[in-house]
C-alpha positions, 0 to 999 in steps of 0.5 A: 047825642044829648049826653053831656059831660060835666066837671067840678071840683070835689075838694082835696084828699088828706094828701092836697090832691085835687079830687073832680066830679064829673057827671055824665047826663042823658035826655032820659034823666039818668045822672052818674057822678064819676070821682077821680078819687078811686074812680067812685060813683058818689051818685046816680040817679034815676027816674022813677015810674012818675017821672023824679030822679032817685038817688040809687046808689049808696055813697059819702058827702066828702073826699075825708069820709072816702078815705077813711069810710069802710066797703069800697063804696061806688070804688074802682076795685084792682089790681084783683078784684075780691079775695086771695088766699093768704095774701099769696099766689105762684107766677112763672114760677115764682112766689109773690106776697101781697098785703092781708087786709082781710081775715088773714087774706087779701082782699080789693087790691091791698091796703092801697088798691085803685080805690084809694088812687086819684086817676087821671082823666079826660073826656074823648067824645062824651065818655070819661077815660080814668087812667092810672100806672101801677108800678112794678110791686105795688101792693107786691103785684110785679109788672108796670101795669097801665089802666084806664077804665072809660065811662059812658051813659046812653040815651036809652040808660045804658052805662057801660064800664070799659076796662083796659090794661097793659102790662111789662111782665106776667101779672094778676089784673082783675078789675070791677066796680064796687057800688052798692045799689037800693033801687028804691032810694039809698036812704030808704032801708034794707033791699031785702024786697028787691026782687032779683034774677042771676043768670047763674047755674052754680057758684063758689063754694068757701071756707068760713073766711070766704076763700073758695074751696074749689068747689063749683056748686049747683044754686039748684034746690039751694037758697041761692038759686035766683034763677028764677026772680025772687026777693032778696031777702026770701031765703036769706036767713035759711038755715044752710051753711054759705049763707050762714058763714056769709051773713048772707049772701056775699058769694061769685056766681059763675054767669052762663056764657062765653067769657068775653062775650057780651051777656046778660048775668043779673036784673034787679026790681024794686016795686016802690019806685018801678027802677029796674037794672039789668046788667051785661057783663064780659067776665065769668063771675059775678059776686052777688053781696047783700050789704052783710057788714054795713053797720051804723055808716054814716053816708050822705045827707044824713043817711045811715046804712045798716045791713043789708041797706044795698047790694053789690053785683061785682063782676070778676073772675073767679076769687082765689082764682089764681090759687085754682088752676081749674078756674079761668086765669086773671092772668095779664101777660106782658104785651097782650091787653086786658079789655073787658066791658061790664053794662047796666040798662037803668029804667022805670016802669 
């Protein structure tokens, strides 16, 4: 095994907490940075077809920029990824009210979600394991939730997140990573020419605030159909209400296959670098987001991120699932364990 994990200091939060940077490096030349602040991936370097390293994720240079920045760049998301309508849900006969931080709805765990926490870190067998405890009532959620996320990199270019959580009271748990990818390089402009394939036959329709209506619609015959590989931008401006409401793609796709089984969810390729990624997940949904709300974001190394400068592939239970009983539920019962895996294989040709 020739994967190495190194550690250095990255800075301090505004509250004075030390933040560490861990770098996972493989013999194939892939380097993944992980911060203890937010579990953020500040850079991910992959050799292009000529062997030159390309940083393929959007990010910032400092902790202050991550604290003040928008868009959840590179962060771990919890307790609940995506949106919960009106910040309310009922569990075990009790209604819970959460912070509404997005158009009157709850988004990505609230005002101080897992993306704003400093995680504890240990390295075991070349795996970086980040952990935290989210106390009962944190952002309005019930139960003391213990979370750990293992990060590993293989010699053949597979980067893997293994999510684990347990609770002492029934709660909501829906964890993901919010990296923005640009396989031509984080500072290379828009991703509209990237070739994308999604292993999905349907998506969850939403209202004007991007809350699911409850309808699961077929992709066939719509601009949402990525069952055959096609450019991200080829149909993004079509006169199709779900696209117009979101300003592009910001939709949850139902991943083919059984929840709990690691299976292919997405493939993306970029011609100028030759870099590709194949994403696998055990989760039921994949939020494909085309960076619609990026607007003059001042990123790392002087880069400016504008609309469609990156795309996200957020693996998750469906948005607002707690308010749609026939969606698979992100309910973690007391005494049970949340165990899910997402992996991405990077290569170049």
